[in-house]
N, C-alpha and C positions, 0 to 999 in steps of 0.2 A: 808626251805626244803632241804633235803639231796640231794647232787649231786652224780651222778654215772659216773665212768670213764670206758670207753670201747674203743675198736679199731674196726673201720670199714674200710675195704680195706687198712689196714696198716696205717690208719690215726687215731691218738688219738682224742677222742671226750669226752666232759664232758656235761652231760645233767641232768635235774632234775629227781629224782626218779619217776617212773610211766610213763616215756616216752617210746613209742614203738620204735622198731628198725627202722621202716619206718620214723618216725618223727625225730629220731636222724640222719639218713642218709640225710634227706632233709636239715638239718641244715648245713651240710658241702658240700652241692651241689651235692650229689649223689642221682640221681633219680631212685628209684626202680619202675619198671613197676607195674601197678595196674589196676583193672577194677571194682571190686565191692565196693571199698573203696570210701567214701566221708567224709571229716572231720566233716561235720555238722550232720552226722548220726551215729547211733551205729555201732560198729564193727561187721562185718558179717563173714569175712574169707571164703567166698564161692567160689571165683574164683581160688584162689591159685596162681595167676600170680605173686604175690609179694614174692615168696619164696626166702629164702637166706640160706646159710650155716652158722651154729653156731658151733664153736669148742666144742666138747664134746657131741653133739647131733647126733644120727644116721641118722635121717631123716631131710629133709628140713623143715624150719620153716616159717610160714606166718608172714612176717615182720609187717603187719598192726595190728596184734593181739598179738605179742610177746613183752613183756616188757623187757627193758634193765636190765642187772645185772652187778655188779661190776666185772671188769676184763674180761667181755665177749669179744670174738673175732669173728667178723662177716665178711663174704665174700659175696658180693652182685653179683659178676660175676665170673663165671668159665665156662668151656665148658659144664659141667654137668648141671649147673643151666640154661644156655642159651638153651640147648637142651630140658630140662624139660619144660621151659616156652613156647618154640615153639610147643612142643607136645600138651600142654594144649590149646593153641590158635588154633592149627590145628584141634583139636577135636571139639572146639566150631564152627569153620568155616565150618566144614564138615556137621554140622547139621543146617546150616544157609542158607537162600536163596541166590542164586548167581545172584543178581541184583543190585550190587553196583552202576553202572552207571545211573540207573533209580530210585535210592532210595532217599528219602527226605533228608537223612543225608549224602549223598555222599560228601566226603571232610571234613565233620564235625562229623564223626563217630569215637568214641573212639576205637571200635573194629577194624575198618579199619586202623586207625593210629597205633594201637598196632601191628597189623599184619605186617605193613610196618617196624616199628622200630625193631621188633624181627627177621626180615628177612624171614617171611613166604612167599614163592613164589609159592607154589602149594598146591593143595588139595590132600591129601594122602589117605584118608579113604573113601571107598565106602559103600553103604548100605542104609537102609531105613532112611528117614528124617521125622521129625515131620510135620504134616499137620493140619492146623487149618483155619477155615474161618475168614476173617477180620471182626471185630466188629466195624461197622461204624454207630451204632444206635444212638449214642450221637450227640447232636448239636455241641459239642466242641471237644471231645477227641476220637481219633480212636485208637483201640487196635489191633495190629498185632502180635499174639503169635508166628508166625513162625520166627520172628526176635528177640524174647526174648532169652536172654542168662542166665536167672535165677540168676542174680546178687542180686535181691531183693531190689535194691535201691528204686523202686517205692513203694514197700510194706512198707519200713521203713519210707519214707517221708510222706506217707499217714497216717501212724499211729503215728509216733513220733512228727512230726511237725504240721500236719493238724488235727490229732485227729479224723479222719473219719473212718479209718480201713476198707476201701472199698475193698482193694486188699489182696489176700493171695495166697499161692501156693496150688494147688489142685492136687490130685493123687500122684503117686510116680514114681521113676525111669524115664524111657524113656517118660512116659506119663505126667510127671510133667508140669503144666501150671499155669501161674499167671492170675487170673481172680477175678471178684467179687464173693460174696457168691452165692452158688447154680449154678455157671456158668451163672448167669444172664447176659443179655446184659447190657452194660454200662448205657444205657438210663433208665433201670428199676432198677438200683442199687442206693445206697445212694451217689454215686459220686457227688461231688459239682462242677465239671467242672473247677476246679482251674488250672489244667494243670501242677501242680508241678511234676507229674509223667513224663511228657514230658521233663521238665527241667533236671531231674536227669537221665533219661534213656540214657545209653551210645550208644545205637543203634537207631533204629526207631520202636521199639516195641510199643511206644506211640508217636503219632504226633497229631497236631491239624487238625480239619476238614478244608479242603482247600476251601477257598472262592475266590481265585484269578480268576478262570475261569468265575465265575459270574460277577466279577467286569470288567474283560476284555470285556465281552459281553455288559455290560451296557455302557462302554466307547465308544464302536463301534456303539451304537444305536443312530442315529441322532434325534430320537424322545424323547430322555431322557435328562433332565438336571441333570447331575451327580454332586452331592454335597458331599464333603468329610469333615469330622471333625477329628481333631487330639488331642488325649489325652495328658495331661502334661508330663507324664513320657516317652513318645515316644522321645521327643527332648533330653532327658538325656541319651538315650541308643542307638539310631539308628546309631550313628557314629561308634559304635563297629562293626557293620556289614560291615564297609568300612575301617577297620584297624585303626580307630582313637582311642586314649586312652579312657578308660572308664571314664565317667563323663564329656565328652566334650559336652557342650550344642549346639545343632544344630537346632534351631527353623527355622531360615531363609532358610537354605538349604533344609530342609524338605518341606517347603511351595513351593519352586521353583521346587523341584523334582515332587511334586504332580501336579503342573501345566504342567510340561513337559509330564507327563503321560497322560494328556488330561482331567483332572477334570475341570469342568466348574466353580465351586465355591469352595473356600477353607476356611472353618471356623475353629475356635479354640474352642475345647471342654471346654477350660478354661472360655469362656464367660458363659457357662452354669454352670460351677463350682461356679462362682460368684453368679449366680442366685440360685443355690442350697443353698449356704450359707445364702443368704437373706431369703429364704423360711424356711430353717432349723433353723436359729436363731430366726425367728418369732415363729416357732413352739416350740422351746425350752423355750423362754421367757414366752409364754402363759402357758406352763406346769409348769414352775418354779413358776409363780405367783399363780397358782391354787394348786400347790403341788400335782399334779396327774400324773400318768404314768411316773414316774421317776425311774431309770435313762432313759434318752433319748438315744437310741442306733442308731448310724449312719447307713445309708442304701445304701452307694455308691458302696459297693463291692458285686457283684452278687454271688460270691462263698460263702461269709459269709452269705448272705440272705438265700441261699438254705440250708446251714448248720443249720441256725436258724429254718427253716421250718421242717427239718428232726428231729433234736435232741433237740431243745428247743422251741417247739410250744407255750408253756405257756408264753414265753417272746415276742411273736409277737406283742402284743399291745404296747410294749415299743419301738418298732422300729420306727424310723422316717418314715413318709409316703411319704417323698420326693423321686421322681424318682432319678436315678443316673444322673450325668451331661450328659452322653452320651444320655440317653433316653429323658431328658429334651430338649436338643438341637435338637434331631431328631423331636420331637413333634413340636417345634417352627419352624423348617424348613418347615414342611408340613402344618403349619397353618399360623403363622404370616408372615414368609418370602414368602410363596406362595401367600398370599393375597397382600403383598406389591408389588410383581413382576408380579402379574396377571397370575400366573401359576396354572395349575391343579395339585393338590398334587399327583395324580396317575402318572403324567409324571415326577415327581422328584424322582431320585434314590439316596438314602442317604447311604453313605459308612462311617463307623467309623473305624479309625485306633486306635487300643487299645493294651495295653500290656498284656491283659487278655483274655485267652481262654474262660472263663466263660461269657464274653460279647456276644459271639456267642449264648450261651444259653439264656441270657437275652433278646436278640433281638427277640427270638422266643417265649418268654412268651406271652400268650394271653393278659395279661394286657397291653402289649406294642404294641397292634394293634389298629388301628383307628376304630371308630364305623362303618365305611364303609367296614372294613375287610382287609385293606392293612397294612403291617407292617410300623411303623414309621422309623425303621432302617432296610434297605434292606439287607445290608451285613456288616460283621465285618472282618477286616483284622488285624492280629497280627503284631507286629513289624517285626517279621521274614518274614512274607508274603510280607510286603511292601518292605523290603530290597531286597527280591528276585525279585519283580516286577521292582524295579528301575534298578537292574543289568540286568534283562532280556531285558529291553527297551534300554539298551546301554547308560545309563546316568552315567556320571562321577561325582558322588555325591560330591567328595572333591573339585571339581573345580567350583561348582555352586555359583552363587551370592545369597545373602540373599533376600528372598521375604517377602511380607507382607500378613497377613490374610485379607480376604474380610470383608466388612461391610454389614449389621449392626450387625452381630453375630460373630465378630472376635476380639473385644477389650476386654482385661481382666486385672485384677489387679494382683499384685504379690501374693496375698493370694491364687489365683486360681492355680498358678504354683506349690505351695507346696502341693497341693492335691495328687501329685504322690508319696509322701513318707510318711511313717508311722508317725503319729502325725500331719501331714499337714492339714487334714480336721479339726481336733480339734483346731489347732492354728488359722486357717482361721475363724472358727466359733467364737472363743473367741474374735478375733479382732472386729467383728461386734457386738456380744452380749454385750461385755463390754460397748461399746459406746451407744448402744440402751438402756441398763439398767440404766447406770449412767448419760447419757446425757453429758458426758465429753469426750474430745478428748484424745486418748492415746498418751502419750509422747513417749513411746517406743512400737512399734507394735510387737516386737519379744517376743513370749512366749516360751522361751527356756526350760521351765520346762517340756514340752511335746515333746521335740526333742530327737534325737539320741536314739530312743527306740529299744532296743534289747530284743524282746520278749514282755514284758509288763512293763508299767510304771504308777505310780499314782502321783497325785499332788492335793494340796488344794490351791485354788486361791481366793483372796479377790476381789470381784466385787461390788463396792459400800459398802453397809452394809452387803452384803451376802457373806458367804464363800461357794464357789462352789467346790465340790469334783469331780475330773475327773480321768479317766483312759484311757489308750491307749494300744491296743494289736494288734500284727500282728502274723500270724500263728495261726491256730484255736485251737491248743492245749492250747495256752495262752488264747484264748477266753473262752474255757471251764473253765479255772481257775477263770477268772473274773466272769463269769456268775454263777458259783457255789458259789462264795463268796456273790453275790447278793442274790441268792435264799436262802442261809442259814441265811441271815441277818448279816453275819460277817462284811460286808462293805455296806456303804450307799453312792452311787455315784449319781451325778446329770446328768452327761454327759459321755458317753463312746464311744470312736472311736474303731471300730473293722474292721480289714482288713484281708482277707483270706490269703494273700501271705506274706512270710517273707520279711520284709522291706517295705511292702505296695506294691503299684502298680509298683514301680521300680523293684521289684522282681517277677513280674507277670509271669504266665505260658506261655506267648507269647513273652517274651523278647528274645534278641539274644542268640544263643548258645554260650558256652564259647569260648574265644579266647586265643591263646598263652598259652595253658595248664592250664588256670584258671578253677576252678570249678564253676559250676552254683551256684548262691546265696552265693558266697564267701563274707564275711562281708566287705572286703576292696572294692569290686566292688559296693556293695550296698551303702556304704558310699560315694563313688565318684559320683554315680548317684544322691544321695540325695543332695550332695554339689552343683551339677550343678543346681538343681531346686532352692535351697536357693540363689544361686548367681543371678539367673534370677529375683527372688523376690526382692533381695536387689537393683538391678539395675533399678527397675521400679519406676516411680513417684507415681503412684496409687498403694497402698498396702493393701487396705481394699475393700472388695467386694461391700459393700453398697455405695462406692464412685465412682464406675465405671459409667461414664456418660451414656453409652449405656444401662446399667441395669436400670438406672433411666428413660431413654427414653422409654424402652419397657413397663415399668409399666405405665407411663403417657399415652402412645399411645394405649396400648393393654391390659395389665393384671390388670390395675387399682391400686392394692395395694398388698403387700405380704399377702398371705392367703386368697385372694379374692375368690369368687365363681369360676371365670374363672381360676384362678391360681390353685385351688384345682382340677378342672376338667382336666386341661392339665398337671400339673406338679407334681401331687401326685398320689399315687397308693396304693395297699393293698397286703398283703401276706397271705398265707394259710398253714395249717398243711399238710405236706407230710408224708405219712405212711413210716415206715422204708424200705419197699420194694415198688417200684413203682415210677412213675415220679411225 
């Protein structure tokens, strides 16, 4: 590739042809302010905050969208540039609500931080401001158009990464607003509740539905036994909220923090991840033997499932009928655990700590309510919400001792831990399916063929005499690619893992906001979080779901066998076609 020589702020730079001015400046440690730009999304050039002077050009150039040229001379700072940037930010701020101190993103708002670094100290422009009602119709995502700065990040990630195309700009000029088609409420749109719009929003135009007040009230109710469960990817990301490096595994401290908050019982969602694998492996093996309803599509991601219901209803029969680990564990808490402890299920309040805003939607699906009409999962907290609760309670997270999960729903294998990263469900399922199909013990439980998935990955594996074709995809635009290959007959797979969020659950819509200038969903951060989960897996003695002794016990004492009538009643569910518009 041809190299280009240029000068940025009197410093010679050599970069590959096709590099933008912004990228070239980053290479020499010159940070050009930016707002609409995200490296994982297409170039927009909407905010103009990243303007620079280029010798020979009359007007300022947007550095995010201007490619370097041989001999180019660039200046990223001058009195004129700084004033222009301040003017742009001041114009944005003067059409923005004046409620920083009470805003969800206070201290973690890119617009707020930008105003500070550019030296914006007052609001200079008076006049009419945009006014829109808050759309809190969704179980997962709240849209506040008054805080929108029209950077279009949400539009781009919803289209380019998720393939949902739920958001776009409506109207023109002063009346421009980002919303679903026909200005429908989020609940009535094709939104899959993944929360990626929240992750990339630089302000608080998108946030999750707040469940913290419900949980505080439950913790204060002496008549409730409050049980909490923790998803695998939480332990790989929660430390970021307390200034720990990305990828620091913090299982023990998380357990202790939850006890300090007042939860009566702390269970591990990983236990149910093991249970999911046993049930799903049984389902897969039965379909494989009969040669019917293949490929089996995994069903742990609620965002992916809603996407399936909206856009690929003809593929619903291929989806695993297994509930997600969260829902499986919630069901067992209000059935098996309630029976063991002699508790009335209505007096048990189940809280799930999840990396995923779509889990809030999942908890309110009618399929996940008991026959008596109460929800199995009463409240879902995102990682961000739990971080805030811990800080609000005055708990010094970094100084906590490691705690242990409670029994009998707290022991898990290493296979369950890797559920939190893309390819992890596939690998966990293969560890069990291989041994169940062949009757042989795996010498090496690591299926690295399905790891480190960036987008999508395919593999063919030999299991006994059978060649099993598998595929893994994260980000639903990649799911579209794989499903279209299946529909056209171009590819014949036996098992497909599909996750709504980039990187899988570690990149969920409820994970911590970016720290220290990092962008949300930066590949390096996702790799570090994934590495944390693989390290937990490697350190465990039990690394196969079907070898978890507590899983064996719950089948012996309660469920009888994988795929039994009771197991189907409690641990399996069904899905339905959702029209393009409507819930």
